[in-house]
C-alpha beads as a LAMMPS data file, in Angstrom:
LAMMPS data file: protein, C-alpha beads

67 atoms
66 bonds

1 atom types
1 bond types

-500.0 500.0 xlo xhi
-500.0 500.0 ylo yhi
-500.0 500.0 zlo zhi

Masses

1 110.0

Atoms # bond

1 1 1 -62.472 -220.111 -446.056
2 1 1 -64.983 -222.384 -444.354
3 1 1 -62.503 -223.206 -441.602
4 1 1 -61.900 -219.510 -440.969
5 1 1 -65.636 -218.784 -440.859
6 1 1 -66.135 -221.727 -438.491
7 1 1 -63.352 -220.430 -436.227
8 1 1 -64.893 -216.958 -436.148
9 1 1 -68.272 -218.450 -435.271
10 1 1 -66.807 -220.567 -432.475
11 1 1 -65.142 -217.500 -430.965
12 1 1 -68.345 -215.488 -431.322
13 1 1 -70.292 -218.277 -429.635
14 1 1 -67.802 -218.499 -426.791
15 1 1 -68.050 -214.761 -426.225
16 1 1 -71.857 -214.919 -426.320
17 1 1 -71.962 -217.551 -423.568
18 1 1 -69.082 -216.198 -421.445
19 1 1 -71.220 -214.068 -419.114
20 1 1 -73.658 -215.829 -416.804
21 1 1 -75.681 -212.815 -415.643
22 1 1 -75.546 -210.668 -418.772
23 1 1 -75.748 -211.247 -422.497
24 1 1 -72.672 -210.449 -424.554
25 1 1 -73.030 -207.645 -427.067
26 1 1 -70.625 -205.774 -429.283
27 1 1 -68.796 -205.995 -432.560
28 1 1 -65.338 -206.673 -433.945
29 1 1 -63.970 -205.491 -437.281
30 1 1 -60.774 -206.845 -438.784
31 1 1 -59.310 -208.576 -441.808
32 1 1 -57.438 -211.679 -442.851
33 1 1 -55.259 -212.782 -445.771
34 1 1 -55.198 -216.246 -447.320
35 1 1 -52.488 -216.727 -448.530
36 1 1 -50.450 -214.251 -446.506
37 1 1 -49.442 -212.441 -449.711
38 1 1 -53.092 -212.098 -450.851
39 1 1 -55.359 -209.102 -450.614
40 1 1 -56.971 -208.528 -447.199
41 1 1 -60.601 -209.616 -446.761
42 1 1 -62.679 -207.591 -444.306
43 1 1 -64.571 -209.382 -441.525
44 1 1 -67.236 -207.984 -439.205
45 1 1 -68.611 -209.971 -436.242
46 1 1 -71.562 -208.414 -434.430
47 1 1 -73.132 -210.040 -431.342
48 1 1 -76.534 -208.885 -430.094
49 1 1 -79.750 -210.413 -428.834
50 1 1 -78.387 -213.950 -428.597
51 1 1 -77.243 -213.985 -432.224
52 1 1 -73.937 -213.473 -433.982
53 1 1 -73.836 -211.904 -437.445
54 1 1 -70.704 -212.470 -439.523
55 1 1 -70.126 -210.349 -442.626
56 1 1 -67.162 -210.706 -444.952
57 1 1 -65.821 -208.588 -447.791
58 1 1 -66.505 -208.657 -451.516
59 1 1 -66.801 -212.101 -453.074
60 1 1 -68.236 -213.747 -449.960
61 1 1 -71.728 -214.336 -448.701
62 1 1 -73.260 -210.996 -447.637
63 1 1 -73.826 -212.071 -444.034
64 1 1 -74.440 -215.157 -441.929
65 1 1 -76.611 -215.052 -438.803
66 1 1 -76.021 -217.688 -436.132
67 1 1 -78.329 -218.150 -433.135

Bonds

1 1 1 2
2 1 2 3
3 1 3 4
4 1 4 5
5 1 5 6
6 1 6 7
7 1 7 8
8 1 8 9
9 1 9 10
10 1 10 11
11 1 11 12
12 1 12 13
13 1 13 14
14 1 14 15
15 1 15 16
16 1 16 17
17 1 17 18
18 1 18 19
19 1 19 20
20 1 20 21
21 1 21 22
22 1 22 23
23 1 23 24
24 1 24 25
25 1 25 26
26 1 26 27
27 1 27 28
28 1 28 29
29 1 29 30
30 1 30 31
31 1 31 32
32 1 32 33
33 1 33 34
34 1 34 35
35 1 35 36
36 1 36 37
37 1 37 38
38 1 38 39
39 1 39 40
40 1 40 41
41 1 41 42
42 1 42 43
43 1 43 44
44 1 44 45
45 1 45 46
46 1 46 47
47 1 47 48
48 1 48 49
49 1 49 50
50 1 50 51
51 1 51 52
52 1 52 53
53 1 53 54
54 1 54 55
55 1 55 56
56 1 56 57
57 1 57 58
58 1 58 59
59 1 59 60
60 1 60 61
61 1 61 62
62 1 62 63
63 1 63 64
64 1 64 65
65 1 65 66
66 1 66 67
């Protein structure tokens, strides 16, 4: 789980710094399964104001904010 969260944060950070003249904003909603036969876990990544907020489904930390 920590590796997946780290990967999501790296992608969110790369998107945040991709534009030189404008700040990246937006959100992405999806899911993942670990193992592949497991129940899907929802993931929300929201980028705004120089911060990324990552929220995951039930059983995970409510949200993590990364500058």
